[in-house]
C-alpha positions in Angstrom: 0.0 0.0 0.0 2.9 2.4 0.8 4.1 1.9 -2.8 0.8 2.8 -4.2 0.4 5.9 -2.1 4.0 7.2 -2.7 3.7 7.2 -6.5 1.7 9.9 -8.2 -1.8 8.8 -8.8 -3.9 10.2 -11.6 -7.3 8.8 -11.0 -9.6 11.4 -12.4 -11.9 9.1 -14.3 -12.4 6.8 -11.3 -13.1 9.8 -9.1 -15.6 11.1 -11.6 -17.3 7.7 -11.8 -17.4 7.5 -8.0 -19.0 11.0 -7.7 -21.7 10.1 -10.3 -22.4 6.8 -8.6 -23.0 8.6 -5.3 -25.3 11.1 -7.0 -23.2 14.1 -6.1 -22.3 17.2 -8.1 -18.8 18.7 -7.9 -19.8 21.4 -5.5 -21.3 18.9 -3.0 -18.4 16.5 -3.2 -15.9 19.3 -2.8 -17.6 20.5 0.3 -17.6 17.0 1.8 -13.9 16.6 1.0 -13.0 20.0 2.3 -11.6 21.3 -1.0 -12.6 23.8 -3.6 -14.8 22.8 -6.6 -12.0 24.0 -9.0 -9.5 21.7 -7.3 -11.8 18.8 -7.5 -12.3 19.6 -11.2 -8.6 19.5 -11.7 -8.4 16.1 -10.0 -11.2 14.7 -12.2 -9.5 16.0 -15.4 -6.1 14.4 -14.4 -4.6 17.9 -14.1 -3.5 17.2 -10.5 -2.5 13.9 -8.9 -4.5 12.5 -6.1 -2.5 13.0 -2.9 -2.2 10.4 -0.1 -4.2 12.7 2.2 -7.0 13.1 -0.3 -7.0 9.3 -1.0 -7.4 8.5 2.7 -10.1 11.2 3.0 -12.1 9.6 0.2 -11.8 6.2 1.9 -13.0 7.5 5.2 -15.9 9.6 3.9 -17.2 7.3 1.3 -16.2 3.9 2.7 -14.2 2.8 -0.3 -11.4 0.2 -0.4 -8.2 2.0 -1.2 -6.7 -1.0 -3.0 -9.7 -1.3 -5.3 -9.8 2.4 -6.0 -6.1 2.7 -6.9 -6.0 -0.6 -8.8 -5.3 0.0 -12.5 -8.2 -1.0 -14.7 -6.6 0.5 -17.7 -4.7 -2.6 -18.7 -7.7 -4.9 -18.9 -9.8 -2.3 -20.5 -7.2 -1.4 -23.1 -6.6 -5.1 -23.9 -10.3 -5.6 -24.5 -10.6 -2.4 -26.6 -7.6 -3.4 -28.7 -9.2 -6.8 -29.3 -12.5 -5.1 -30.4 -10.7 -2.7 -32.7 -8.8 -5.5 -34.4 -12.1 -6.7 -35.9 -12.1 -6.8 -39.7 -14.8 -4.2 -39.8 -12.5 -1.4 -38.4 -8.9 -2.7 -38.3 -8.0 -0.9 -41.6 -8.3 2.4 -39.7 -5.0 1.5 -37.9 -5.8 3.1 -34.5 -2.6 3.6 -32.6 -2.0 1.9 -29.3 -1.5 5.2 -27.5 -5.0 6.3 -28.6 -6.5 3.1 -27.3 -4.7 3.5 -23.9 -5.9 7.1 -23.7 -9.5 6.1 -24.2 -9.2 3.2 -21.8 -7.6 5.4 -19.1 -9.6 8.6 -19.4 -12.9 7.5 -20.8 -13.9 4.2 -19.2 -17.6 4.9 -20.0 -16.8 5.1 -23.7 -14.8 1.9 -23.5 -17.7 0.1 -21.8 -20.1 1.4 -24.5 -17.9 0.2 -27.3 -17.7 -3.2 -25.6 -21.5 -3.5 -25.3 -22.0 -2.5 -29.0 -19.4 -5.1 -30.0 -21.1 -7.8 -28.0 -24.4 -7.0 -29.6 -22.7 -7.1 -33.0 -21.2 -10.4 -32.3 -24.6 -11.8 -31.2 -26.2 -10.6 -34.5 -23.4 -12.1 -36.5 -24.2 -15.5 -34.9 -27.8 -15.4 -36.1 -28.5 -17.5 -39.2 -29.4 -15.4 -42.3 -32.8 -17.1 -42.7 -33.8 -16.2 -39.1 -33.1 -12.5 -39.9 -35.1 -12.8 -43.2 -38.0 -14.6 -41.6 -39.0 -11.5 -39.6 -39.0 -13.5 -36.4 -38.7 -11.8 -33.0 -35.3 -10.0 -32.8 -32.8 -11.3 -30.3 -31.9 -9.1 -27.4 -29.2 -6.6 -28.1 -27.0 -8.1 -25.4 -27.2 -11.9 -25.0 -28.4 -12.7 -21.4 -25.3 -14.8 -20.7 -23.0 -11.9 -21.8 -24.9 -9.4 -19.6 -24.7 -11.8 -16.6 -21.0 -12.2 -17.1 -20.4 -8.5 -17.2 -22.6 -7.9 -14.2 -20.7 -10.5 -12.2 -17.4 -9.0 -13.3 -18.5 -5.5 -12.2 -19.2 -6.7 -8.7 -16.1 -8.8 -8.4 -18.3 -11.8 -8.1 -19.0 -10.8 -4.5 -22.5 -10.0 -3.2 -22.1 -8.9 0.4 -25.7 -8.9 1.5 -26.3 -12.4 0.1 -23.1 -13.7 1.7 -24.0 -12.2 5.0 -27.5 -13.7 4.9 -26.1 -17.2 4.0 -23.5 -16.9 6.9 -26.3 -16.1 9.3 -28.2 -19.3 8.3 -25.0 -21.4 8.4 -24.1 -20.3 11.9 -26.9 -22.5 13.4 -26.1 -25.5 11.2 -23.4 -28.3 11.3 -20.0 -28.1 9.6 -20.2 -31.7 8.6 -21.6 -32.0 5.0 -23.5 -35.3 5.8 -25.2 -33.7 8.9 -25.7 -30.4 7.0 -27.8 -32.1 4.3 -30.1 -33.7 7.0 -30.4 -30.3 8.8 -31.2 -28.5 5.6 -33.9 -31.1 4.7 -35.4 -30.6 8.2 -35.3 -26.8 7.9 -37.1 -26.9 4.6 -39.8 -29.2 6.0 -40.3 -27.5 9.3 -40.1 -23.8 8.2 -41.4 -24.0 4.6 -43.4 -27.2 4.4 -41.2 -28.6 1.6 -40.3 -32.3 1.5 -37.2 -33.7 -0.2 -37.3 -37.0 -2.0 -34.7 -38.9 -4.0 -36.4 -40.7 -7.0 -35.3 -43.1 -9.7 -33.7 -41.6 -12.8 -36.5 -42.8 -15.1 -39.0 -40.8 -13.0 -37.4 -37.5 -13.8 -36.1 -38.6 -17.3 -33.6 -35.9 -18.4 -34.1 -33.7 -15.3 -31.8 -33.8 -12.3 -34.1 -32.0 -9.9 -37.7 -30.8 -10.0 -39.8 -28.9 -7.6 -43.4 -30.0 -7.5 -45.2 -26.8 -6.4 -48.6 -28.5 -6.0 -47.3 -31.1 -3.5 -44.5 -28.9 -2.2 -42.0 -31.6 -2.9 -38.4 -31.3 -4.1 -37.5 -34.4 -6.2 -33.9 -35.2 -6.7 -32.6 -37.7 -9.3 -30.7 -40.6 -8.0 -28.0 -39.7 -10.5 -27.1 -36.6 -8.5 -24.0 -37.3 -6.4 -24.0 -36.2 -2.7 -22.6 -32.8 -3.5 -25.3 -32.2 -6.1 -28.0 -33.2 -3.6 -26.6 -30.9 -0.9 -26.4 -28.0 -3.3 -29.9 -28.5 -4.7 -31.4 -28.5 -1.2 -29.4 -25.4 -0.2 -30.5 -23.7 -3.4 -34.2 -24.1 -2.6 -33.7 -23.1 1.0 -31.9 -19.9 -0.1 -34.7 -19.3 -2.6 -37.1 -19.1 0.3 -35.1 -17.4 3.1 -32.8 -15.1 1.0 -35.4 -14.1 -1.6 -35.4 -10.4 -0.5 -31.6 -10.0 -0.6 -31.5 -11.8 -4.0 -34.3 -9.6 -5.4 -32.6 -6.4 -4.2 -29.4 -7.4 -5.9 -31.2 -8.2 -9.1 -32.9 -4.8 -9.0 -29.6 -3.0 -8.5 -28.2 -4.9 -11.5 -31.0 -3.6 -13.7 -31.3 -6.5 -16.2 -32.2 -5.3 -19.7 -34.9 -8.0 -20.4 -36.8 -10.8 -18.8 -34.4 -13.6 -19.8 -31.5 -11.7 -18.2 -33.6 -11.2 -15.0 -34.4 -14.9 -14.7 -30.8 -15.8 -15.4 -29.6 -13.3 -12.7 -32.1 -14.8 -10.1 -30.8 -18.3 -10.8 -27.1 -17.2 -10.7 -27.5 -15.3 -7.4 -29.5 -18.1 -5.8 -26.7 -20.4 -6.8 -24.3 -18.0 -5.2 -26.3 -18.0 -2.1 -26.4 -21.8 -2.0 -22.6 -21.9 -2.3 -22.3 -19.3 0.4 -24.5 -21.4 2.7 -22.5 -24.6 2.2 -19.1 -22.7 2.2 -19.7 -19.7 4.6 -17.3 -16.9 3.7 -15.1 -16.6 6.8 -14.9 -20.3 7.6 -14.2 -21.2 4.0 -11.6 -18.5 3.4 -9.8 -19.4 6.6 -9.8 -23.1 5.6 -8.5 -22.2 2.2 -5.7 -20.1 3.6 -4.8 -22.7 6.2 -4.6 -25.6 3.8 -3.0 -23.4 1.1 -5.8 -23.8 -1.4 -5.5 -27.6 -1.5 -8.4 -28.2 -4.0 -9.2 -31.9 -3.2 -9.0 -31.3 0.5 -11.4 -28.3 0.4 -13.7 -30.2 -1.9 -14.0 -33.1 0.5 -14.1 -31.0 3.7 -17.1 -29.0 2.5 -18.8 -31.8 0.5 -18.9 -29.9 -2.8 -18.0 -30.7 -6.4 -14.9 -29.3 -8.1 -17.0 -26.9 -10.1 -18.8 -25.6 -7.0 -15.5 -25.2 -5.2 -14.0 -23.3 -8.2 -16.9 -20.9 -8.4 -16.7 -20.2 -4.7 -12.9 -19.5 -4.9 -13.5 -16.7 -7.4 -15.9 -14.9 -5.0 -13.6 -14.3 -2.1 -13.6 -10.5 -2.6 -14.8 -9.2 0.8 -13.1 -5.9 1.8 -10.4 -6.7 4.4 -10.8 -10.4 4.0 -9.9 -11.3 0.4 -8.7 -14.6 -0.9 -6.5 -15.2 -3.9 -8.0 -13.4 -6.9 -8.6 -16.4 -9.1 -10.0 -16.3 -12.6 -11.9 -19.4 -13.7 -12.9 -21.1 -16.9 -14.8 -24.2 -17.9 -13.6 -25.7 -21.1 -15.4 -28.4 -23.1 -13.8 -31.1 -25.3 -14.0 -28.8 -28.3 -12.0 -26.1 -26.5 -15.1 -23.8 -26.1 -15.2 -21.7 -22.9 -18.7 -22.4 -21.5 -18.1 -20.4 -18.3 -15.7 -17.6 -17.4 -15.0 -15.5 -14.4 -12.4 -12.9 -15.1 -10.9 -12.5 -11.6 -8.3 -9.8 -11.1 -6.2 -10.4 -14.3 -7.7 -12.7 -16.9 -4.9 -13.2 -19.5 -6.9 -14.5 -22.5 -9.1 -13.0 -25.1 -12.7 -12.3 -24.1 -14.0 -13.1 -27.6 -12.9 -16.4 -29.0 -11.1 -19.4 -27.6 -8.0 -19.7 -25.4 -4.4 -20.1 -26.5 -3.6 -23.7 -27.7 -0.3 -23.6 -25.8 -2.2 -23.4 -22.5 -2.4 -27.1 -21.8 -5.5 -27.0 -19.5 -6.7 -30.2 -21.2 -3.6 -32.0 -19.8 -5.8 -32.6 -16.8 -7.4 -36.0 -17.3 -8.0 -37.2 -13.8 -10.8 -35.9 -11.6 -8.7 -36.1 -8.4 -5.5 -34.7 -9.8 -4.6 -31.0 -10.1 -2.4 -30.2 -13.1 -0.3 -27.1 -12.5 1.2 -24.9 -15.3 3.3 -21.7 -15.3 2.4 -19.5 -18.2 3.7 -16.2 -19.5 1.8 -13.7 -21.7 3.1 -11.5 -24.4 3.7 -8.6 -22.1 5.8 -10.7 -19.7 3.1 -11.3 -17.0 3.2 -14.7 -15.4 0.3 -16.8 -14.1 0.0 -20.1 -12.2 -3.0 -22.2 -13.5 -4.6 -25.2 -11.9 -6.7 -27.6 -14.1 -8.9 -30.5 -13.0 -11.0 -32.8 -15.1 -14.7 -33.0 -14.2 -16.5 -36.3 -13.9 -18.4 -37.4 -17.0 -21.9 -35.8 -16.9 -24.8 -37.5 -18.5 -24.6 -41.2 -19.3 -24.4 -40.6 -23.0 -21.9 -37.7 -22.8 -18.9 -38.2 -25.0 -16.3 -35.9 -23.5 -15.3 -34.4 -20.2 -15.0 -30.7 -19.4 -12.1 -29.1 -17.6 -12.2 -26.6 -14.8 -9.2 -24.3 -14.7 -8.3 -21.7 -12.1 -5.5 -19.2 -12.4 -4.0 -16.2 -10.7 -0.9 -14.0 -11.1 2.3 -15.9 -10.2 3.0 -13.6 -7.2 0.3 -15.6 -5.4 1.9 -18.9 -6.1 3.5 -19.3 -2.7 0.1 -19.3 -1.1 -0.9 -22.5 -3.0 0.2 -26.0 -2.2 -0.2 -27.0 -5.9 2.5 -24.5 -6.9 5.2 -25.8 -4.5 7.1 -27.6 -7.3 7.5 -24.5 -9.4 9.4 -21.2 -8.9 7.0 -18.6 -10.4 9.8 -16.1 -11.0 12.7 -18.3 -12.1 11.3 -21.4 -13.8 10.7 -21.5 -17.5 7.2 -20.6 -18.3 5.0 -21.7 -21.3 4.7 -18.7 -23.6 1.0 -18.1 -24.4 -1.0 -15.5 -26.2 -4.6 -14.1 -25.9 -5.9 -16.2 -28.8 -4.4 -17.0 -32.2 -6.0 -14.3 -34.3 -4.8 -11.6 -31.9 -1.4 -13.1 -31.0 1.7 -11.6 -32.5 4.2 -14.2 -31.3 6.1 -15.0 -34.5 7.7 -18.4 -33.7 4.7 -20.2 -32.3 4.4 -23.7 -33.8 0.9 -24.1 -32.4 -0.6 -21.2 -34.2 -4.0 -22.1 -35.8 -4.7 -18.7 -37.4 -2.7 -15.7 -38.6 -2.9 -12.5 -36.5 -5.4 -10.0 -37.9 -3.1 -7.2 -36.9 -0.3 -8.1 -39.3 0.1 -8.8 -43.0 1.1 -12.3 -44.1 4.7 -12.8 -45.4 4.4 -15.9 -47.6 7.2 -17.2 -50.0 7.2 -20.2 -52.2 10.9 -20.9 -51.6 10.6 -21.5 -47.8 8.4 -22.8 -45.1 8.8 -21.7 -41.5 8.3 -23.8 -38.4 5.5 -21.6 -37.4 2.4 -21.6 -39.6 1.3 -18.3 -41.2 4.5 -16.2 -41.2 3.7 -12.5 -41.0 5.5 -9.2 -41.3 6.8 -7.4 -38.2 5.3 -4.1 -39.2 
């Protein structure tokens, strides 16, 4: 923290966003901070640096976290903006990198607007031509899943009111997962008149759980493992007892359409269920004490690998943070079906991951595969990959859950004990092939859209698609 306060901080855009979020004009905020409106205007326009005294005054008056406020969001925003502006529609303009950096740093609202337009454009491009010609109902401008992903990213995947409510319920329940399931069943029955019944797989056909509203009966398929049954019961209990907190968070998120609203309710109820089974303080302390031993945490709390990974990305409580993990779920075809960006997601947000990131090296459900990777800009990350159990009986391939964080956190993880994050050789990775400018990559699948090809009939390079440096 001392290092952040000592260096000059130009945080005008962040200060301006904070003021607008608080609903204050410059005169009112200046009065509350004890400065003149003109001085505050200079701060917001980056004409004056934010002093340590002013930073502490902001933290005390508006209850903000200094680390969050001073953290640079320029890098991630600039990376996403560069990715969008490399699209074939506009890349011939040749927008200079310093222009991209200036927009990302000084106009975060403009960056966000461009990103939303691009997501809408990407969704429209995926629509088949005959659907557009048929005159059928138009798709939402922002796909619900993309809206949800951005909403979770804005909140840091942490919902304080929901976490607190879940912790309050968990305080009166057992720590033992087997006993917890029985207690949750009893609580559902006694307080809400809901019975829980495990039924044969053929009764529910392709459904894993179903709530019969008429008989007030929650039916669980026998195919659900113990972790799935526990989570399903916790989900329905939270839907009853934390409904107000969940509804309030959904209202604050302001979903743009009904599908997005329903998706948000489900996602936040899932978050509540995870917070009930893995209460924040107890779970974070257990994670720190065992140094993020994934199999141990999974068994101790009676959860699945996927449930555990989700929870690890949500430890973002002020003053009690865990490792800032990013997480992805990758299917057999390499498609990212889930993504939580964490503090520093190193891959492209549009398209697949780098083929050199060997997440699919994980083939065993009880073994964590660790890899040290380095991005084009020299940042290093430790990633942990675990194969998920095969899903439905007729499923052909397994998915992979991968967690990752900046290498500086490696010493806090037992799975990184065999690597030296600063000295060991790291696998060189890029954002995704069509945006990567690493010339000698033998795993390249596509040429970069930012460079012209440099093809010659008299030679063949080791790396596919040779391209010019400039």
